[in-house]
C-alpha positions as CSV (number, residue, x, y, z in Angstrom):
1,M,106.6,81.8,149.7
2,H,109.3,79.8,149.8
3,K,112.5,80.1,150.4
4,V,115.1,77.5,148.5
5,M,119.0,77.4,148.9
6,I,120.5,76.1,146.7
7,T,123.8,74.0,147.2
8,D,126.4,72.8,144.4
9,D,130.3,73.4,143.9
10,E,129.9,73.7,140.4
11,P,128.5,78.2,139.6
12,L,126.8,77.0,136.3
13,A,125.2,74.0,137.8
14,R,123.9,76.8,140.2
15,E,122.5,78.9,137.9
16,A,120.7,76.6,136.2
17,I,118.5,75.9,139.0
18,K,118.5,79.6,140.2
19,L,117.3,80.4,136.5
20,L,114.1,77.6,137.1
21,L,113.3,79.0,140.3
22,Q,113.5,82.3,139.4
23,E,109.9,81.8,137.2
24,Q,108.5,80.4,140.7
25,T,105.9,83.4,141.7
26,D,106.2,81.5,145.6
27,V,109.8,81.4,145.6
28,A,110.6,84.8,148.0
29,E,114.6,84.1,148.1
30,I,117.0,82.3,146.3
31,I,120.2,81.8,148.7
32,E,123.7,80.1,147.1
33,A,126.4,78.1,148.9
34,K,129.4,77.0,147.3
35,D,129.9,74.1,149.4
36,G,128.7,71.9,152.7
37,N,130.7,74.2,155.1
38,D,128.9,76.9,153.3
39,A,125.7,76.0,153.0
40,L,125.4,75.2,156.8
41,Q,126.1,78.5,157.6
42,Q,123.7,80.1,155.1
43,Y,120.7,77.4,156.8
44,Q,121.3,78.6,160.3
45,T,121.0,82.8,158.5
46,H,118.6,82.1,156.1
47,A,116.5,78.9,157.5
48,P,115.2,77.6,153.6
49,D,112.0,75.5,153.6
50,I,113.6,73.7,150.3
51,V,117.7,72.7,149.9
52,F,118.6,71.9,146.3
53,L,122.1,69.1,147.7
54,D,124.9,67.7,145.5
55,I,126.1,65.2,147.0
56,Q,129.5,65.1,145.9
57,M,131.5,68.6,147.1
58,P,134.5,69.5,148.5
59,G,134.7,69.5,152.6
60,I,131.2,68.5,154.0
61,T,129.4,66.2,151.3
62,G,125.8,66.5,150.8
63,I,125.0,63.0,152.4
64,E,126.7,64.6,155.6
65,L,124.6,67.9,155.4
66,A,121.7,66.7,154.7
67,E,122.1,64.9,157.9
68,Q,122.4,68.1,160.2
69,L,119.2,69.3,158.5
70,Q,116.1,70.0,160.3
71,K,113.4,67.3,159.5
72,E,111.0,71.0,158.4
73,C,113.8,71.1,156.0
74,V,112.5,69.5,152.3
75,V,115.9,68.6,150.3
76,I,115.9,67.5,146.8
77,F,119.9,65.8,145.4
78,V,120.6,67.1,142.7
79,T,123.6,64.7,141.7
80,A,125.5,62.8,138.6
81,Y,125.7,59.5,140.3
82,D,122.6,57.2,140.4
83,Q,124.6,55.1,143.8
84,Y,123.3,57.0,146.1
85,A,119.6,56.9,146.0
86,I,119.0,54.6,148.6
87,T,121.0,56.8,150.9
88,A,119.3,60.1,149.5
89,F,116.2,58.3,150.4
90,E,116.6,57.1,154.1
91,L,117.9,61.0,154.9
92,N,114.3,61.9,154.5
93,A,115.1,63.3,151.1
94,I,112.2,64.1,148.9
95,D,112.8,63.5,145.4
96,Y,116.2,62.6,143.5
97,L,117.3,64.6,140.1
98,L,119.6,62.9,138.8
99,K,122.3,65.2,136.7
100,P,121.9,66.3,133.6
101,F,117.9,66.8,134.1
102,N,115.5,68.6,132.0
103,N,113.1,71.2,133.5
104,K,110.0,68.8,133.2
105,R,111.5,66.1,135.8
106,F,113.0,69.5,137.9
107,Y,109.5,70.8,138.4
108,Q,108.0,67.1,139.7
109,A,110.9,67.5,142.0
110,L,109.9,70.9,143.1
111,D,106.1,70.0,143.1
112,K,106.2,67.2,145.4
113,A,108.5,69.7,148.1
114,R,105.8,72.3,147.7
115,N,103.1,69.2,148.6
116,K,106.0,68.3,151.5
117,I,105.6,71.5,153.2
118,K,101.9,71.6,153.2
119,E,101.1,68.2,154.1
120,R,103.9,68.4,156.6
121,E,103.8,64.8,156.2
122,V,106.5,61.7,156.7
123,A,108.0,60.5,153.7
124,D,106.3,57.3,152.2
125,Y,109.0,55.5,151.5
126,K,107.8,52.6,150.0
127,Q,108.2,55.5,146.7
128,V,112.1,55.0,147.0
129,G,111.7,52.0,144.4
130,Q,109.4,53.6,141.8
131,L,111.4,56.5,141.7
132,I,114.6,54.6,141.8
133,R,113.5,52.8,138.6
134,H,111.7,56.1,136.7
135,M,115.8,57.3,136.7
136,M,116.4,54.0,135.1
137,D,113.7,53.8,133.1
138,E,114.8,57.7,132.4
139,Q,118.5,56.4,131.9
140,D,117.4,53.2,129.7
141,R,114.6,55.3,127.0
142,H,116.0,54.7,123.0
143,Y,116.4,57.6,121.5
144,K,117.8,57.6,117.7
145,S,121.4,57.2,117.0
146,R,120.6,57.5,113.0
147,L,118.4,59.5,110.8
148,V,117.2,58.0,108.2
149,I,117.2,60.1,104.9
150,R,115.2,58.8,102.1
151,D,116.5,60.5,98.6
152,P,114.7,59.5,95.4
153,G,116.7,56.7,94.4
154,R,118.5,55.9,97.9
155,I,118.4,55.7,101.6
156,R,121.0,57.7,103.8
157,L,121.7,57.4,106.9
158,I,122.8,59.8,109.3
159,D,124.5,59.5,112.5
160,V,123.2,61.7,115.4
161,D,126.9,62.2,116.4
162,Q,127.5,64.0,113.8
163,I,124.5,66.1,113.8
164,N,125.0,69.9,114.8
165,F,121.9,71.8,114.6
166,I,118.7,71.4,112.6
167,L,116.9,74.0,111.2
168,G,113.0,73.8,110.6
169,A,111.5,74.2,107.2
170,G,107.8,72.8,107.3
171,N,107.1,69.7,106.7
172,Y,111.1,69.7,106.0
173,A,114.1,69.8,108.1
174,E,117.6,70.6,107.7
175,I,120.4,68.7,108.8
176,H,123.6,70.1,109.3
177,T,126.3,68.2,110.4
178,F,129.6,69.1,111.7
179,D,131.7,68.5,108.5
180,G,129.8,71.9,107.2
181,N,127.0,69.6,104.9
182,M,123.1,70.2,105.1
183,V,121.1,67.2,104.2
184,L,117.3,68.0,103.4
185,H,115.0,65.5,105.8
186,R,111.8,65.2,104.8
187,E,110.2,65.4,109.0
188,T,108.7,68.2,110.9
189,L,110.8,69.7,113.8
190,S,108.3,68.2,116.5
191,T,109.2,65.0,115.5
192,L,112.7,65.2,115.4
193,E,113.0,66.6,119.1
194,S,111.0,63.7,119.9
195,Q,113.0,61.3,118.6
196,L,116.3,63.2,119.5
197,D,117.8,62.8,123.4
198,P,116.9,66.2,124.9
199,N,119.7,65.7,127.4
200,I,122.3,66.0,124.2
201,F,119.6,68.5,122.4
202,V,117.9,71.4,123.7
203,R,115.1,73.0,121.3
204,I,115.7,76.6,121.2
205,H,113.3,78.9,118.6
206,R,109.8,76.7,116.7
207,S,112.6,76.5,113.4
208,S,115.8,75.1,114.9
209,I,117.4,72.5,117.4
210,V,120.9,72.6,118.5
211,R,123.5,70.6,120.5
212,R,124.2,71.0,123.3
213,S,127.7,70.7,123.2
214,S,127.7,73.0,120.4
215,V,127.3,76.3,122.0
216,S,129.5,78.4,122.6
217,E,128.1,82.2,123.8
218,L,124.7,83.5,124.9
219,H,124.3,87.0,123.3
220,P,121.0,88.8,124.8
221,N,120.1,92.2,123.0
222,E,116.9,94.2,123.3
223,K,113.7,92.7,122.4
224,G,114.3,89.4,124.7
225,D,115.9,87.1,122.5
226,Y,119.5,85.4,122.5
227,A,121.8,85.1,120.1
228,V,123.4,81.3,120.8
229,L,126.8,81.3,118.9
230,L,128.2,77.7,118.1
231,K,131.9,76.2,118.5
232,T,131.7,76.3,114.2
233,G,131.0,79.8,114.0
234,E,126.9,79.7,113.7
235,S,124.2,82.4,115.3
236,L,121.0,80.5,115.7
237,T,118.4,82.9,118.4
238,L,117.2,80.9,121.2
239,S,113.3,83.0,121.6
240,R,111.9,85.1,124.4
241,R,109.2,82.4,124.6
242,N,111.9,79.6,125.1
243,K,113.8,81.8,127.6
244,H,113.1,79.1,129.9
245,K,115.8,76.8,127.4
246,L,118.7,78.7,129.0
247,A,118.3,76.5,131.6
248,E,118.7,73.8,130.3
249,L,121.6,75.3,127.5
250,M,124.2,76.2,130.9
251,N,123.1,72.4,132.7
């Protein structure tokens, strides 16, 4: 069983990681620290074996804190800035999560930490280049900036920046834009999900995709679902089976 500490000066960032960790059966304790000074005290008290560590924080930075942690502690840096990657791995960090990240990328980092703890082996610095290239590939991955809508007698182009949310209807999708219009597109929701940047859009239900920045409120109900209220006034549903997407909405 693992004790995990989350260090980030942004409460929502800590909450997003906490939600993902709460789903793990081998995480016995989750410790939260609001900055580097708090993290140092929490570390000395709880001795976590895995630490998710933001780099840019008031007071002691993540880099400075990592220099003070014991080698037995596995560090995963979490930051919006990729220029610290080399320094992070020199400090024996097992991985480097670039914000915003998706659930799959998070679990990859967590699995590396688990394996590191099991094996207690020295970090292989030859992997630094591969990991940095992987991060660059994630940043450079191309997603659609426009959707091509083919109607009888015409072709329409919809800028992805104008999409508020999408509803699935069999082999069709209803594209709802910020100007209040709805365009019917002959495409499945699964195909559209693969074409849209997951850092911008999240599939919250088998029949709906929403722009992250459009969400204003989340309201749980007695069935375990969530009502997702949008800034434009619409209400969608985040299904119980997609509860893990809460972290993606808040990250």
